[in-house]
C-alpha positions as CSV (number, residue, x, y, z in Angstrom):
1,M,0.0,0.0,0.0
2,T,3.0,2.4,0.4
3,G,5.7,0.8,-1.7
4,S,6.5,1.5,-5.3
5,S,4.4,1.3,-8.5
6,H,6.5,-1.7,-9.6
7,E,6.0,-3.6,-6.4
8,L,2.2,-3.1,-6.6
9,F,1.7,-4.1,-10.2
10,D,4.3,-7.0,-10.0
11,F,2.3,-8.3,-7.0
12,I,-1.0,-8.2,-9.0
13,A,0.7,-9.8,-12.0
14,A,2.1,-12.6,-9.8
15,A,-1.3,-13.2,-8.3
16,L,-2.9,-13.4,-11.7
17,A,-0.2,-15.9,-12.9
18,K,-0.9,-18.0,-9.8
19,F,-4.6,-18.0,-10.5
20,V,-4.1,-18.9,-14.2
21,A,-1.9,-21.9,-13.1
22,T,-4.9,-23.4,-11.2
23,E,-7.2,-23.3,-14.2
24,S,-8.4,-26.5,-15.7
25,E,-7.9,-27.2,-19.4
26,G,-11.5,-26.3,-20.3
27,F,-10.6,-22.7,-19.5
28,H,-7.4,-22.5,-21.6
29,P,-7.8,-20.0,-24.5
30,A,-7.6,-21.4,-28.1
31,P,-4.1,-21.4,-29.6
32,G,-3.0,-17.9,-30.7
33,R,-5.6,-16.2,-28.4
34,Q,-4.8,-14.1,-25.4
35,R,-6.6,-14.3,-22.1
36,E,-8.7,-11.2,-21.5
37,L,-9.1,-9.4,-18.3
38,G,-11.5,-7.0,-16.6
39,F,-9.4,-4.8,-14.3
40,T,-11.4,-3.5,-11.3
41,F,-9.4,-0.5,-10.0
42,S,-11.3,1.2,-7.2
43,F,-9.5,4.6,-7.2
44,P,-10.2,7.9,-9.0
45,V,-9.0,7.6,-12.5
46,R,-9.1,9.8,-15.6
47,Q,-10.5,7.3,-18.0
48,L,-9.0,7.7,-21.4
49,S,-10.7,4.8,-23.1
50,I,-12.4,1.5,-22.2
51,S,-9.0,0.0,-21.5
52,S,-6.8,2.8,-20.3
53,G,-6.8,5.5,-17.6
54,T,-4.4,7.5,-15.5
55,L,-4.5,7.5,-11.7
56,I,-5.7,10.9,-10.3
57,K,-5.0,10.2,-6.6
58,W,-4.9,7.4,-4.1
59,T,-7.6,6.9,-1.4
60,K,-8.3,4.3,1.4
61,G,-4.8,4.5,2.9
62,F,-2.8,3.8,-0.3
63,D,0.1,6.1,-1.0
64,I,2.3,5.0,-3.9
65,E,3.5,8.3,-5.3
66,D,5.2,7.2,-8.5
67,A,1.9,5.6,-9.8
68,V,-0.1,8.9,-9.7
69,G,-0.5,10.2,-13.3
70,Q,0.5,6.8,-14.8
71,D,-1.8,4.7,-17.0
72,V,-2.6,1.8,-14.6
73,V,-3.4,-0.6,-17.5
74,G,0.0,0.2,-19.0
75,E,1.7,-0.5,-15.7
76,L,-0.1,-3.8,-15.2
77,T,0.6,-4.8,-18.8
78,K,4.3,-4.2,-18.3
79,A,4.3,-6.3,-15.1
80,M,2.4,-9.2,-16.9
81,D,4.9,-9.0,-19.9
82,K,7.8,-9.2,-17.5
83,I,6.7,-12.6,-16.2
84,G,5.5,-13.9,-19.6
85,L,1.8,-13.8,-18.8
86,D,0.0,-13.4,-22.1
87,M,-3.1,-11.5,-21.0
88,R,-4.8,-8.3,-22.2
89,V,-6.8,-5.8,-20.2
90,S,-10.0,-5.3,-22.3
91,A,-11.8,-3.2,-19.7
92,L,-10.7,-0.9,-16.9
93,V,-13.5,-0.6,-14.5
94,N,-14.2,1.3,-11.3
95,D,-15.7,-1.1,-8.7
96,T,-18.9,1.1,-8.6
97,I,-19.3,0.9,-12.4
98,G,-18.7,-2.9,-12.1
99,T,-21.5,-3.2,-9.5
100,L,-23.8,-1.2,-11.7
101,A,-22.9,-3.2,-14.9
102,G,-23.3,-6.5,-13.1
103,G,-26.7,-5.5,-11.6
104,R,-28.0,-4.0,-14.9
105,Y,-27.0,-7.1,-16.8
106,C,-29.4,-9.2,-14.6
107,N,-32.1,-6.5,-14.1
108,Q,-32.9,-3.5,-16.3
109,D,-34.4,-1.7,-13.3
110,V,-31.0,-1.2,-11.7
111,I,-30.3,2.5,-11.9
112,A,-27.3,2.9,-9.5
113,G,-24.5,1.0,-7.9
114,V,-23.1,1.9,-4.5
115,I,-20.0,0.7,-2.7
116,L,-20.0,0.7,1.1
117,G,-16.8,-1.1,2.1
118,T,-13.3,0.0,3.0
119,G,-14.2,3.1,1.0
120,T,-17.4,4.4,-0.6
121,N,-18.5,5.6,-4.0
122,A,-21.6,5.5,-6.2
123,A,-22.4,5.4,-9.9
124,Y,-25.7,5.8,-11.8
125,V,-27.2,5.9,-15.2
126,E,-27.8,9.4,-16.4
127,R,-29.6,10.8,-19.5
128,A,-26.8,12.0,-21.7
129,H,-28.4,15.4,-22.5
130,A,-28.4,16.2,-18.8
131,I,-24.6,16.1,-18.6
132,P,-23.2,19.6,-19.1
133,K,-19.6,18.5,-19.0
134,W,-20.1,16.2,-22.0
135,H,-19.2,17.9,-25.3
136,D,-18.8,15.0,-27.7
137,L,-21.3,13.0,-29.7
138,L,-24.2,11.6,-27.6
139,P,-24.3,7.8,-27.3
140,K,-27.0,6.0,-29.4
141,S,-28.7,4.8,-26.2
142,G,-29.1,8.4,-25.0
143,E,-27.7,7.3,-21.6
144,M,-24.3,7.4,-20.0
145,V,-22.9,6.1,-16.7
146,I,-21.6,8.6,-14.2
147,N,-18.9,7.6,-11.7
148,M,-19.7,10.1,-8.9
149,E,-16.6,9.6,-6.8
150,W,-18.9,10.7,-4.0
151,G,-16.3,9.8,-1.3
152,N,-14.7,13.2,-2.1
153,F,-17.9,15.1,-1.5
154,R,-17.7,17.9,1.1
155,S,-20.0,20.8,1.8
156,S,-20.8,23.4,4.4
157,H,-24.0,21.4,4.9
158,L,-22.0,18.3,6.0
159,P,-21.4,18.9,9.7
160,L,-18.0,17.6,10.8
161,T,-17.0,17.0,14.4
162,E,-13.6,17.7,16.0
163,Y,-13.0,13.9,15.8
164,D,-13.6,14.0,12.0
165,Q,-11.2,16.9,11.7
166,A,-8.5,15.2,13.7
167,L,-8.9,12.0,11.7
168,D,-8.6,13.9,8.5
169,D,-5.5,15.8,9.7
170,D,-3.8,12.5,10.6
171,S,-4.7,10.8,7.3
172,L,-2.5,10.3,4.3
173,N,-4.8,12.6,2.2
174,P,-5.8,15.6,4.4
175,G,-8.7,17.6,3.1
176,E,-9.8,14.9,0.6
177,Q,-12.4,12.1,0.7
178,I,-14.3,13.8,3.5
179,F,-17.6,12.0,2.9
180,E,-15.7,8.7,2.8
181,K,-14.0,9.5,6.1
182,I,-17.3,9.8,8.0
183,I,-19.2,6.8,6.5
184,S,-16.8,4.1,5.3
185,G,-15.4,0.9,6.8
186,M,-11.8,2.1,6.9
187,Y,-12.6,5.0,9.3
188,L,-15.7,4.2,11.5
189,G,-13.8,2.2,14.1
190,D,-11.2,4.9,14.3
191,I,-13.8,7.6,15.0
192,V,-15.1,5.4,17.9
193,R,-11.5,5.1,19.2
194,R,-10.9,8.9,19.1
195,V,-14.1,9.5,21.1
196,L,-13.1,6.9,23.6
197,C,-9.7,8.4,23.9
198,R,-11.1,11.9,24.6
199,M,-13.5,10.3,27.2
200,A,-10.4,8.6,28.8
201,E,-8.4,11.9,28.8
202,E,-11.1,14.3,30.1
203,A,-13.5,12.1,32.1
204,A,-11.2,9.3,33.3
205,F,-13.6,6.9,31.6
206,F,-11.2,4.0,31.9
207,G,-9.7,5.1,35.2
208,D,-6.8,7.4,36.3
209,T,-4.6,6.7,33.3
210,V,-5.3,6.7,29.5
211,P,-4.8,3.2,28.1
212,P,-1.8,3.6,25.8
213,K,-3.3,1.5,22.9
214,L,-6.2,4.0,22.7
215,R,-3.8,6.5,21.3
216,I,-2.8,4.3,18.3
217,P,-4.6,5.4,15.0
218,L,-6.7,2.7,13.2
219,I,-6.0,0.1,15.9
220,L,-9.8,-0.3,16.5
221,R,-11.1,-1.6,13.2
222,T,-14.7,-1.4,12.0
223,P,-15.2,-5.2,12.3
224,D,-14.3,-4.9,16.0
225,M,-16.8,-2.0,16.3
226,S,-19.4,-4.0,14.5
227,A,-18.9,-7.0,16.8
228,M,-19.3,-4.8,19.9
229,H,-22.4,-3.1,18.4
230,H,-24.0,-6.4,17.7
231,D,-23.3,-7.9,21.2
232,K,-26.6,-9.2,22.5
233,S,-25.3,-11.0,25.6
234,S,-26.6,-9.9,29.0
235,D,-23.2,-8.9,30.3
236,L,-21.9,-7.6,26.9
237,R,-19.0,-10.0,27.0
238,V,-18.1,-9.4,23.4
239,V,-17.6,-5.7,24.2
240,G,-15.4,-6.7,27.2
241,S,-13.3,-9.1,25.2
242,K,-12.8,-6.6,22.3
243,L,-11.7,-3.9,24.7
244,K,-9.3,-6.3,26.4
245,D,-7.9,-8.0,23.2
246,V,-7.6,-4.9,21.0
247,L,-7.0,-2.0,23.4
248,E,-5.7,-3.9,26.4
249,I,-8.4,-2.4,28.6
250,S,-9.5,-5.0,31.2
251,N,-12.0,-5.0,34.1
252,T,-14.6,-2.9,32.4
253,S,-18.0,-2.5,34.1
254,L,-21.3,-3.3,32.5
255,K,-22.1,0.4,32.6
256,M,-18.9,1.2,30.7
257,R,-19.7,-1.5,28.1
258,K,-23.2,-0.1,27.6
259,V,-21.7,3.4,26.8
260,V,-19.3,1.8,24.3
261,V,-22.2,0.1,22.5
262,E,-24.1,3.4,22.5
263,L,-21.1,5.2,21.0
264,C,-20.8,2.5,18.2
265,D,-24.5,3.0,17.5
266,I,-24.1,6.8,17.2
267,V,-21.2,6.6,14.8
268,A,-22.7,3.8,12.7
269,S,-26.1,5.5,12.5
270,R,-24.6,8.7,11.3
271,G,-22.7,6.9,8.6
272,A,-25.7,4.9,7.5
273,R,-28.0,7.9,7.5
274,L,-25.5,10.0,5.4
275,S,-25.2,7.0,3.0
276,A,-29.0,7.0,2.6
277,A,-28.9,10.7,2.0
278,G,-26.5,10.2,-0.8
279,I,-28.7,7.5,-2.4
280,L,-31.7,9.9,-2.1
281,G,-29.6,12.5,-4.0
282,I,-29.3,10.2,-6.9
283,L,-33.0,9.4,-6.9
284,K,-33.8,13.1,-6.8
285,K,-31.5,13.9,-9.7
286,L,-33.2,11.2,-11.8
287,G,-36.7,12.4,-10.7
288,R,-37.4,9.0,-9.0
289,D,-38.1,10.4,-5.6
290,T,-41.7,11.0,-6.4
291,I,-44.6,9.1,-8.1
292,R,-45.7,10.8,-11.3
293,D,-49.2,10.4,-12.7
294,G,-49.7,7.2,-10.7
295,E,-46.8,5.6,-12.7
296,K,-45.1,3.0,-10.5
297,Q,-41.6,2.6,-11.8
298,K,-39.2,0.3,-9.9
299,S,-35.8,1.7,-9.1
300,V,-33.2,-0.8,-8.0
301,I,-30.0,0.2,-6.2
302,G,-27.2,-2.4,-6.1
303,I,-25.0,-2.2,-3.1
304,D,-21.7,-4.0,-2.6
305,G,-19.0,-3.9,0.0
306,G,-18.1,-5.5,3.3
307,L,-19.5,-2.7,5.4
308,Y,-23.0,-3.1,3.9
309,E,-22.8,-6.9,3.8
310,H,-21.5,-7.6,7.3
311,Y,-22.5,-4.7,9.5
312,T,-26.2,-5.5,10.1
313,E,-27.0,-2.5,12.2
314,F,-25.5,-0.2,9.6
315,R,-27.4,-1.9,6.8
316,T,-30.7,-1.8,8.7
317,C,-30.3,1.9,9.6
318,L,-29.5,2.8,6.0
319,E,-32.6,1.0,4.6
320,S,-35.0,2.4,7.3
321,T,-33.6,6.0,6.7
322,L,-34.1,5.8,3.0
323,K,-37.8,4.8,3.6
324,E,-38.1,7.6,6.1
325,L,-36.7,10.2,3.6
326,L,-38.8,8.9,0.7
327,G,-42.1,8.3,2.4
328,K,-44.0,5.1,2.5
329,E,-45.6,5.3,-1.0
330,V,-42.5,6.2,-3.0
331,A,-40.4,3.7,-0.9
332,E,-42.4,0.8,-2.2
333,N,-40.9,1.4,-5.6
334,I,-37.3,1.6,-4.4
335,V,-35.5,-1.6,-4.0
336,I,-32.1,-2.0,-2.4
337,E,-30.3,-5.2,-3.4
338,H,-27.1,-6.7,-2.1
339,S,-24.9,-7.2,-5.2
340,N,-22.4,-9.8,-3.8
341,D,-19.1,-9.2,-5.6
342,G,-21.1,-7.3,-8.2
343,S,-17.9,-5.3,-9.1
344,G,-16.0,-8.5,-10.1
345,A,-18.9,-9.9,-12.1
346,G,-19.6,-6.5,-13.8
347,A,-15.9,-6.2,-14.7
348,A,-15.9,-9.7,-16.3
349,L,-19.1,-8.8,-18.2
350,L,-17.6,-5.5,-19.5
351,A,-14.3,-7.3,-20.4
352,A,-16.3,-9.9,-22.4
353,S,-18.4,-7.3,-24.2
354,H,-15.2,-5.4,-25.2
355,S,-13.3,-8.6,-26.2
356,Q,-11.1,-8.3,-29.3
357,Y,-12.7,-11.6,-30.3
358,V,-16.3,-10.5,-30.2
359,G,-17.9,-11.5,-33.5
360,V,-15.0,-13.7,-34.5
361,E,-16.1,-17.3,-35.3
362,E,-14.9,-19.9,-32.9
363,S,-12.4,-22.1,-34.6
């Protein structure tokens, strides 16, 4: 995550070679044909064509300076050539676009793809004439996919706490990805840690001394927070064991543990409610936040990512907030679907549809 561009792409190429070596003969390409690849690259890219794009900046804790401004497909291709792996990237795909493509392939009512995992982003299908930045020929379909990069959204209407400010200041990309830093899986656990640390410093919450581990950024991961939030035992023993194992805080009282669960709930609920607000923004932009002339049009949002998949309280809060924002009648037409590894399936579908062999007769 913090090495050189060569190290990163050599690692990916080696992993691909290892995977190809496990394939059975039925999957080997015909003689003279290359394997083709959909490359899911979940970072902001200036897309130059279906199979090329330059990295604008890293997010989610990655910091490999010499890759910024480089064509990531070119870098991967060089790494594959170096080890004699005969493979061509036929589609460079953001994971959000992949989720949207995978969902849309199965269901024409899918209008948006959202990632809620380590990071967060969204993409949706827009009417081409409604895109002021587009100055080229309009596509035949009259529609175009917009990769929002919503993780980088910030606004005076987005209230940030001192904990958010401190987390941003300490991050590898201060001032950027603000929306992502208050709702995504990489950061939620650390917001909880920062609040607990302040409680320990100013209210002696854990006794006379501040537990040293509480001062270590990112030590409390979102899966730990989720496990504590979901603890249904009468003595909150999961909370107790997480505090002990991760932060080396032992002998916590039930009262303390209840406060920790409440804090997890506050931080997760804020993230979930803001995620729902983002989804509502897409529905509003497309005019799907109302029912017109009694027309009942289904709108499906495909969501992928570990945060949405595994953090039940987060997922439940997001879905109930969206219903609350839309109202009962409109909410009946909005469907949220878990798109399990939709980004991988979507990238494969896009790679297949842009294959150099499309239309070529099988020999």
